[in-house]
C-alpha positions in Angstrom: 8.6 15.3 13.8 8.7 12.1 15.9 11.7 10.0 15.5 11.4 6.4 14.3 12.4 5.1 17.7 9.7 7.2 19.5 7.1 6.1 17.0 7.9 2.4 17.3 7.9 2.6 21.1 4.6 4.4 21.1 3.0 1.9 18.8 4.2 -0.9 21.1 2.8 0.8 24.2 -0.5 1.5 22.4 -0.7 -2.2 21.4 -0.1 -3.4 24.9 -2.8 -1.2 26.2 -5.2 -2.2 23.4 -4.7 -5.9 24.1 -5.3 -5.4 27.9 -8.5 -3.5 27.1 -9.6 -6.0 24.5 -9.0 -9.0 26.8 -11.0 -7.4 29.6 -14.0 -6.9 27.3 -14.0 -9.2 24.3 -11.5 -11.9 25.3 -10.8 -13.4 21.8 -9.6 -12.0 18.5 -12.5 -13.7 16.8 -14.8 -11.6 18.9 -13.0 -8.5 17.4 -14.0 -9.7 13.9 -17.7 -9.7 14.9 -17.7 -6.4 16.8 -15.4 -4.2 14.6 -16.1 -5.6 11.1 -12.5 -5.8 10.2 -10.2 -8.8 10.0 -8.6 -9.9 13.3 -5.2 -10.3 11.6 -5.3 -6.6 10.8 -6.4 -5.8 14.3 -3.7 -8.0 15.7 -1.1 -5.8 14.0 -2.2 -2.9 16.3 -1.9 -5.2 19.3 1.7 -6.2 18.5 2.7 -2.6 17.6 3.3 -2.9 13.9 0.0 -1.3 12.8 -0.7 2.5 12.7 -4.4 3.0 13.3 -6.2 6.0 11.9 -8.5 8.1 14.1 -11.4 6.4 12.4 -10.0 3.0 13.4 -9.4 4.1 16.9 -13.0 5.2 17.2 -14.3 2.0 15.7 -12.2 -0.1 18.1 -13.4 2.1 21.1 -17.0 1.6 20.0 -16.5 -2.2 19.8 -14.9 -2.2 23.2 -17.7 0.1 24.5 -15.2 2.6 25.9 -14.2 6.2 25.2 -11.5 6.5 22.6 -9.3 8.3 25.1 -9.0 5.1 27.1 -7.1 3.6 24.1 -4.5 6.3 24.5 -4.3 6.2 28.3 -1.0 4.5 28.9 2.5 5.4 30.1 5.0 6.2 27.5 8.4 7.7 27.9 8.9 10.4 25.2 12.3 11.8 24.5 11.4 15.5 23.8 14.9 16.4 22.7 14.8 13.7 20.0 11.6 15.3 18.6 13.4 18.5 17.7 16.4 17.0 15.8 
């Protein structure tokens, strides 16, 4: 099972990538409201690394950004494999 440190780091890295992609395509958080049909404050949680989006949410965000969902997960992240097995 992933350690809390790995999970927090991953969510932060995901959020940075999400923000970069969103700024390239939608620009504003209010634009997210219109395209995803969920509150920008909830979406903002994903961008700052405190939200934990479901697969359904990832697909909805990718659709709104007009990208493949795998682009949301395409970022560098250092994973400590040894920590996963403790």
